[in-house]
DRENRO-693603 format. One record per residue: residue in three letters; z, x, y of N, C-alpha, C in turn. Coordinates in steps of 0.2 Angstrom, whole numbers, plus 5000, padded with zeros to 4 digits. Last residue first. Layout:
! DRENRO-693603
alaZXYZXYZXY;...
This chain:
! DRENRO-693603
gly535852635438535352685435535652725430;gln536552535441536752595444536252655442;asp536252415435536052425442536252485445;asp536752435422536052445423535852455430;tyr538252545424537952485423537252485424;ile539352665416538752655421538352585419;val540952715417540552665414539952655419;lys541652875416541452815421540852775417;ile543052955410542452925409542252875414;lys543753125411543753055414543053025413;gln543653225396543653215403543653135405;pro544753195382544153205385544153195393;leu546253285377545953225380545253235383;met547153375372546453375370546053315372;lys548453385374548053425379547253415377;ala549053315364549053285371548653325376;leu548853395353548353345354548453315361;thr549953485355549253515355548853455357;gln551153415355551053465361550253485361;arg551053345343551153315349550953355355;ile550953455334550453405334550453365341;ile552253515335551653555337551053505338;ser553053415331553153435338552553475340;met552653395317552553345322552653365329;met553053525312552353505312552253445317;gly554453505313554153565317553353545318;gln554653405305554853395312554553445316;ser554353465293553953405295554053395302;ala555353565292554653585293554153525295;pro556453495291556353525297555653555298;ser555953335284556253405283556153435290;leu556453165285555953215287556253285287;glu556653045274557053095277556553155279;ala555952885276555952955273556253005277;asn555952765283556552785280556552845276;lys554152745281554852725284555352745280;arg553152885280553452835276554052815280;his552152935294552552945288552852885286;ala550952995306551252935302551652965296;ile550353015322550653045317551052995313;val548752945328549452945327549652995322;thr547552905340547752955334548452955334;lys546652765345547252805345547452845339;arg545152745354545452755347546152795348;met544752645368545052715366545452705359;phe543352585375543852575370544152645368;val543152605393542952615386543552605381;pro543752465404543652535402543452545395;asp542452405396542552435402543252415404;asp541452395381542052385384542152425391;val540352445375540452365375541052345379;thr539352585379540052555378540052475378;his538352715373538452655376539152635375;phe537252855373537952825372538052765376;val535952905363536152875369536852845368;pro535553075356535853005356535952975363;gln534053165356534753155359534953085358;ile533353245343533353185346534053175349;glu533953365338533353375343533253305346;leu535653395338535153355336534553365341;met536753485342536353495335535753455335;lys537453445353537353515352536753525346;lys537553305352537253335358537053415357;met538253295340537553275341537253305347;arg539553345344539153385339538453365339;val539953245353539853315355539453355351;gly539953135345539553135351539453215353;ala541053165336540353165334539853165339;thr542053165346541953225343541253225339;tyr542053025350541953075355541753145351;thr541252925337541852955340541553005345;ser540352765336540552835334541052865339;phe539552625329540152645333540252715331;cys537752615328538452615325538952635331;ile536152545323536652575328537352575325;gly534552595315535152545316535552575322;val533852725316534052685310534652645311;gly533652815326533352745326533452705320;ala534352935328533652935325533252865325;ala535552885331535252925336534452925334;ala535952835318535852795324535452825329;leu535952955311535452905309535352855315;ala537053015318536453045318535852995316;ser538052925314537952935321537252965322;ile538152935300537852875303537752875310;thr538553075300537953055297537652985300;tyr539853075306539253105309538553085306;asn540553005296540452975303539853005307;gly540152975280540253025285540052995292;ser539952875270540552905270540652955276;leu539052725274539052795271539752825272;gln538152575273538752605273538852675270;met536952475281537052535277537752555278;ser536852355288536352375284536452435280;ile537752225293537852295291537352315286;asn537352125306537152145299537252215297;val538752055315538252095314537952105307;asn539551945326539351955319538752005319;ile540951955337540251965336540151975328;gly542151935345541851885341541151895339;his542752045350542252015355541951955351;arg543652075340543952065347543352025351;glu542752105330543152045329543452025336;leu542252235335541752175334542152105333;ile543352305335543052295341542552235340;gln543752305321544252285327543852265333;met542652365315542852295314543252265319;ala542852495320542252455321542352385320;val544052525314544052525322543352485323;arg543852525301544352485304544252475311;tyr542952625300542652565298543152515301;met543752735303543252715308542952645307;gly544552745292544852725298544352705303;ser543952675276543952725282544252705288;asn543552585267544252615266544352675271;pro542252535269542852495271543552535271;thr541252675275541452635270542152595272;leu540452655292540752695286541052645281;thr538952575296539652585296539852635291;leu537652515306537852565301538552575302;phe536852365309537352405310537452455304;asp535652265317535752305311536252365312;glu536352125326536052185326536152225319;gly536951995327536452005323536052065322;glu537552035343537551985338536851995334;leu537552125354537652155347537552105342;arg537552055365536952075363536952115356;lys538852035368538451975365537851995363;pro539352145375539452145368539052085365;asp538252225386538552165385538652155377;val538452395388538052345385538452285384;tyr538452535399538752465397538252425394;his538352705395537952645398538352575395;pro539452835399539052795394538852725398;arg539752975405539452915408539052875403;gln540353065396540753045402540452985406;leu539253075387539953055384540453035390;ser537853015396538253065393538853035390;asn536452995406536852965401537253025397;lys535553055415536253045417536753015412;ser534353045409534553115411535253115414;leu534152915406534352965400534653025403;asp534452775413534252845415534552895410;val533952635405534452685405534152755408;gly532852555402533152555409533752595410;arg533352535385532852525390533152515397;ala534352545376534252605380533652595385;phe534252435368534852445372534752495377;ala533152455360533152405366533752415371;his532852625357533152555355533152515362;ser532452755360531952695359532252625358;pro533552835359533252825366532752765365;ser534652755348534152805349533852785356;thr536452735350535752705348535352765349;val538152705348537652745348536952715346;leu539552665357539052635353538452675354;tyr541152755356540452745359540052705354;ile542852775360542352755355541652735358;pro543852915366543452855367542952845361;his545552945361544952965362544452905362;glu547252995362546752935362546052965364;glu548753045353548153065357547652995357;val549853005347549953065350549253085354;val550952865343550252885346550352955349;glu551852865328551852875335551152895337;tyr552452765314551952805317552052815325;asn552952725298553152735305552552775308;leu552552605285552452665288552652665295;asn552552475280553052525277552952595280;pro551552395283552152385287552652435285;ser549852455284550452455280551052445284;tyr548752475291548852415288549452405284;ser548452535308548752545301548852485298;pro546852555317547452515315547752545308;leu547452725321547552655321546852615320;thr547152875312547052835317547252755316;tyr548053025307547552975307547552925312;ile548953145300548653135306548053085305;ser550453125290549753115291549553115298;leu551653195279551453175286550653165286;asp551853205265552353205270552253165277;ile551153135251550953165258551653155262;ser551753085240551353145239551153175245;gly552352965242552753025243552353085242;asp551752845242552052865235552352935236;leu551452825256551952775252552152805246;met550652935258551252935261551752885258;gly549552895250549952955248550552955252;lys549152775256549352775249549752835247;glu548652835268549252785268549552775261;leu547552915263548152945267548752895267;asn546752815258547052865253547652895257;asp546352735269546752705263547052755259;ser545752835277546352805279546752775274;asn545252975267545152925271545752885273;gly545653155266545553085263545353035269;glu546453305262545953265266545853205262;ile547853385263547553335259547153295263;ile548553545263548153505267547753455262;glu550053615262549553585258549153535262;val550953755267550653695269550053675264;glu552453835265551753825262551553755264;ile553353925276553153855274552453855271;asp553554045282553754035275553653965272;arg553254035296552854085291552954075284;his553153945308553453935301553153975296;ala552553995319553253965320553553955313;asp551254025314551654075318552354055318;met550853905308550953955304551354015307;phe550753825320551253805315551453865310;lys549653885326550353875329550853865324;pro548653875316548853935319549553935322;met548553725315548753765310549053835312;ile547953665327548653655325548953705320;val546653705329547053705334547853695332;pro546053675316545953745319546453755325;leu546353535314546653595310546653665314;phe545553445321546253455322546553515320;tyr544153465317544353455324545053475326;ser544153465304543853525307544053525315;ala544653335301544953395299544753465303;thr543953225303544253255309544653315307;glu543353185291542953195297543253235303;val544453175283543953225281543553235288;pro546053155290545453125288544953175287;val547553225282547053225288546453195285;gly549153255277548553225276548153215283;leu550153395272549853355278549253325276;ala551553435264550953405262550753365269;leu552553585264552353525268551653505266;his553853675258553253645256553053585261;gly554853815263554753755260554053735259;lys555953885274555553895269555453825266;arg556753855285556453925285555953935279;gly557453735285556753735288556453805288;ala558753735280558653755287557953755290;ser558353705267558753655271558753675278;ile557653825263557353755263557653705268;asp558753915264558153925268557753855269;ala559553855254559853865261559253875266;met558753875243558953805245559153805252;glu558754015243558153985244558253915246;arg560054045240559754075246559154035248;thr560153985227560653965233560353985240;leu559254065220559153995221559553965227;ser559954185220559254185223559054105225;asp561054155213561154185220560454175224;gln560554125201560854075205560954095212;ile559954245197559454185198559854135202;asn561054325196560554345201560054285202;ile561754265186562054265192561554275198;ile560754285175560954215177561254215184;lys560854425175560254395176560354315179;gln562154435171561954465177561254435180;ile562154395158562454345163562254375170;glu561554505151561254435152561554395157;asp562454615153561754615155561454555156;leu563654555148563654565155562854575157;phe563354545134563554485138563454495146;arg563354685132562754645131562854575135;glu564654715134564154755138563454715138;gly565354635125565454625133564854655137;ala565054695113564754625115564854605122;tyr565654815115564954815115564654745116;thr566854785128566654795121565954805121;leu567354865144566954815140566854835133;arg568954915149568254935147567954875143;ile570054965163569854915158569054925156;pro570555135164570355075166570155025161;ser571755085152571555085159571155145161;ile572554985141571955025142571755025149;asp573454925131573654955137573055005139;gly572454785124572954845124573054875131;arg570654755121571354735122571854795122;glu569154765129569554795124570254775126;phe568254615132568554665135569054695129;leu567654515124567254545129567554605132;thr567454455108567954485113567554525118;val566754295104566754365104567354385108;asn566454155104566754185098566654255098;phe566054085115565454125112565754165105;glu567154025119566553985119566054025115;glu568154125119568154075114567554035113;glu567654195130567654225124567754175118;thr567954095140567254115139567154145132;lys569354095139568954025138568254045136;arg569654215143569854195136569354135134;ile569254215157568954265152569054235145;ala570054115162569354105162568954155157;lys571354175160571154115156570454095156;thr571254285169571354295161571154235157;leu571154215181570654255179570654265171;ala572454145181571854105181571254145179;pro573254255181573254215175572654165175;gln572954305194572754345188572754305182;thr572154185205572754225202572554255196;ile570654215216571054175211571654215208;arg569754295223570154245226570454195221;cys568954395218568754325216569154265219;glu569754495223569054485225568754415224;glu570954475216570954475224570154465226;ser570554495203570754425205570754425213;ala570054625204569654575202569854505204;lys571254695206570754705211570254645210;thr572054665195572254645201571654645207;phe571254705184571354635185571554625192;asn569954825184570654815186570754735188;lys568554855185568954885179569754875181;thr567554815194568154845196568654875191;arg566554775184566454825190567054855192;ala567154685176566854735173566654795178;leu567654595186568154635182567754695179;val566354545190566854575195567354615191;ala565954485178565554535181565954575186;ile566954385176566854435171566454495174;tyr566654305187567354335186567254395182;lys565454255185565554295190566154335190;tyr565654175174565254235173565354285179;his566454075180566754125175566354185174;asn565454015188566054055191566354095186;ile564653955178564354015182564954055186;asn564853905163565253905169565053965173;met564253805150564153865154564553855161;
């Protein structure tokens, strides 16, 4: 099958003149005649009536052939336009990975802007934990991911686009909350706890394949602290609410803290074992050496611009002697 030969036949059938057809196809008349004869030999039919006939007419076989090759030509033209649109970033598919816990935080501010700027890009949202997102980027099923450090794969590139604080959460009745002025305790004014006091405490964590578990272990290992992991769950808000209710303690995020302040009858107490407060880094990640489509580059630009404006207010760490 030669798509160019099919196009020559369609042009000759429309113009009904070899001279006009060869000029429109930008080939010589002998080349046009050769292309038509080669196609006729391939299908063992005569497509145009022979002899001194003017204008040139199709045979019955030629009419049927033209009907079918026009479908092929239309498909090829449509495919060419679509591939050009994809190449130029006007159309395509983008698989974006996001952590389950933070999808509701990131996507409502990112997706409307992306959809306005890239209306013909189909976006597939893939929710998962850090392990799953990394595996998806490495096997090519995910183009980009928004997730958090630490990253365990050397085969991924990432750039930091946002930082947010990590808190130690307890109930008001926990020993760490004694002497804390709860009326002043907030996400902007967490209470300092000497990290040595965490030794042997009952801790709630997320499952080991999650980003927040990695962060919790990073903080504990940095301070040389061993804790008793009493429960592991898949939801950060869940373990945060349990800690606020007095079932152990946990490290939690700013967004979970905002949600707890709005929804829980028992208000959590926010602490920090670091001054300044430990900041968890949100990154855009993708596989090393992967060719990023214009759609991926557009998404990265919007993520950068949007998340840079989502930093929490300035945080002041409060010590015991400050009330």
